[in-house]
C-alpha positions in Angstrom: 64.3 26.6 58.1 66.8 29.1 57.9 67.3 32.2 55.4 63.7 30.9 54.1 61.8 33.2 51.7 58.6 35.8 52.7 56.1 34.1 51.2 54.9 35.3 48.1 52.0 37.9 48.0 49.9 39.3 45.3 49.6 42.5 44.8 51.1 46.2 45.7 54.3 46.2 48.4 53.4 48.2 51.6 54.9 50.1 54.4 57.9 47.7 55.1 58.3 45.5 52.1 59.0 48.6 49.7 62.8 48.0 49.1 63.4 50.8 46.9 66.7 53.4 48.7 64.5 56.5 47.6 60.6 57.0 46.3 58.7 59.9 44.7 55.7 60.1 47.9 52.3 60.9 47.2 50.3 62.7 51.0 46.9 61.1 51.5 45.7 64.5 49.8 47.3 63.1 46.4 49.6 66.3 46.4 52.9 65.1 45.5 56.0 65.1 48.3 58.7 64.9 45.8 61.5 62.3 45.9 62.8 61.3 49.2 64.2 58.0 50.9 61.7 54.8 51.5 62.3 55.3 55.4 61.1 59.2 55.4 58.6 58.4 53.6 57.6 55.9 55.5 58.1 57.9 58.4 55.7 60.0 57.3 53.2 57.3 57.2 53.4 56.2 60.8 53.3 59.7 61.9 49.4 60.1 59.9 48.5 56.5 60.9 47.6 55.3 57.5 50.2 52.8 55.7 52.4 53.1 52.0 51.8 52.0 49.6 53.9 51.5 46.0 51.6 52.9 43.2 53.5 51.9 40.1 56.9 49.8 41.5 58.4 50.2 37.6 58.8 53.7 37.9 62.6 55.0 38.5 61.9 55.9 41.3 58.9 54.0 42.2 55.6 55.6 43.4 54.5 55.8 46.8 51.7 57.0 47.8 50.0 57.5 51.9 46.8 55.8 52.5 44.5 53.8 54.5 45.4 49.7 53.2 42.2 48.0 54.1 39.9 50.7 53.0 42.4 49.8 49.4 41.8 46.7 49.4 38.4 47.1 50.6 37.7 49.2 47.3 39.4 47.1 45.0 37.7 44.1 45.9 34.8 46.4 45.4 35.7 46.9 41.9 36.0 43.4 41.5 32.9 42.7 42.4 31.1 45.1 40.2 32.8 44.5 37.2 32.0 40.3 37.8 28.3 41.3 37.9 28.3 43.4 34.3 29.6 40.2 32.9 27.0 38.3 31.2 27.4 34.7 30.2 26.8 33.6 27.2 24.2 30.5 27.0 23.3 27.8 23.6 19.7 27.6 23.5 18.5 24.5 21.6 15.3 25.2 19.4 15.0 21.5 17.6 12.3 21.1 14.3 11.0 18.7 12.3 11.2 18.9 8.3 7.5 18.5 8.2 7.1 20.6 10.6 3.2 22.3 10.7 3.0 26.5 10.2 1.6 27.0 14.1 4.6 25.0 15.6 6.8 27.1 13.5 6.0 30.6 14.2 6.2 29.7 18.0 9.4 27.8 17.4 10.8 31.2 15.8 9.3 33.4 18.9 11.5 31.3 21.2 14.5 32.0 18.8 13.9 35.7 18.7 13.2 36.1 22.8 16.5 34.0 23.1 18.5 36.0 20.9 17.1 38.9 22.3 18.6 38.2 25.4 22.0 37.9 24.1 22.3 34.0 24.0 22.8 31.6 20.6 20.6 29.3 19.3 21.0 26.1 18.5 18.7 24.9 15.8 18.4 21.2 15.3 16.8 19.4 12.8 15.7 15.8 13.3 15.5 13.0 10.5 13.6 10.5 11.3 13.2 7.3 9.1 12.5 8.0 5.0 13.1 11.5 5.6 16.4 10.5 5.5 15.7 10.0 1.7 14.1 14.0 1.3 17.0 16.0 3.6 16.4 18.6 0.7 12.6 19.6 2.4 15.6 19.9 6.1 17.7 22.6 4.7 14.2 24.4 3.1 13.5 24.8 6.3 16.1 26.1 7.9 17.1 27.8 5.3 13.7 29.6 6.0 14.6 30.4 10.0 17.9 31.8 8.3 16.3 34.1 6.3 13.7 35.4 8.9 16.4 35.6 11.8 18.4 37.0 9.2 18.3 40.9 10.6 19.0 40.0 14.3 21.1 37.3 13.7 24.6 36.1 12.0 24.6 32.2 10.7 28.2 30.8 13.5 27.7 27.4 12.0 26.5 26.9 9.1 24.3 23.9 8.2 25.5 20.8 8.7 24.7 16.7 9.4 25.6 15.0 12.1 23.9 11.3 12.8 20.3 11.5 11.2 19.9 15.5 12.4 20.9 18.7 10.7 22.5 21.9 13.0 23.3 25.0 12.6 24.2 27.6 14.9 23.1 31.5 15.3 24.6 34.7 17.1 22.7 37.3 17.9 24.8 40.3 15.8 
């Protein structure tokens, strides 16, 4: 296939890919050597056994630096992996309660919720109604209001209590 475009590559241009006629060169020690032709800059890089890397292509003239491209790529990958390691995926933990929950059960659920919130996760509180409990939804609302009141210091309500079929759902997120 004649005149096929070169395969596109992500990342900065290196060595022969630099198309600008003149460039601003920084040597391997970080010293500014000034504006010169791209060919001269490339010869200087090859003379010290390193690569020419385009640092800021949009500058006029583009800024290039003499460095080891393999090492540069390795360092960039290492930085990316380090950033990925520091990210915390926020999960939604679910706690199920009933309108006529016993006090001990309630305290156990509250302890679990506090643990989830401290770990940085969101908590979905699901209050399930069975049978004729649907006629007394105000009892369920009181339970959810009590939970919200006790967790108010460390959480914010992301989703106010609302009915979904036979259950009431509320989502709490850490402050």
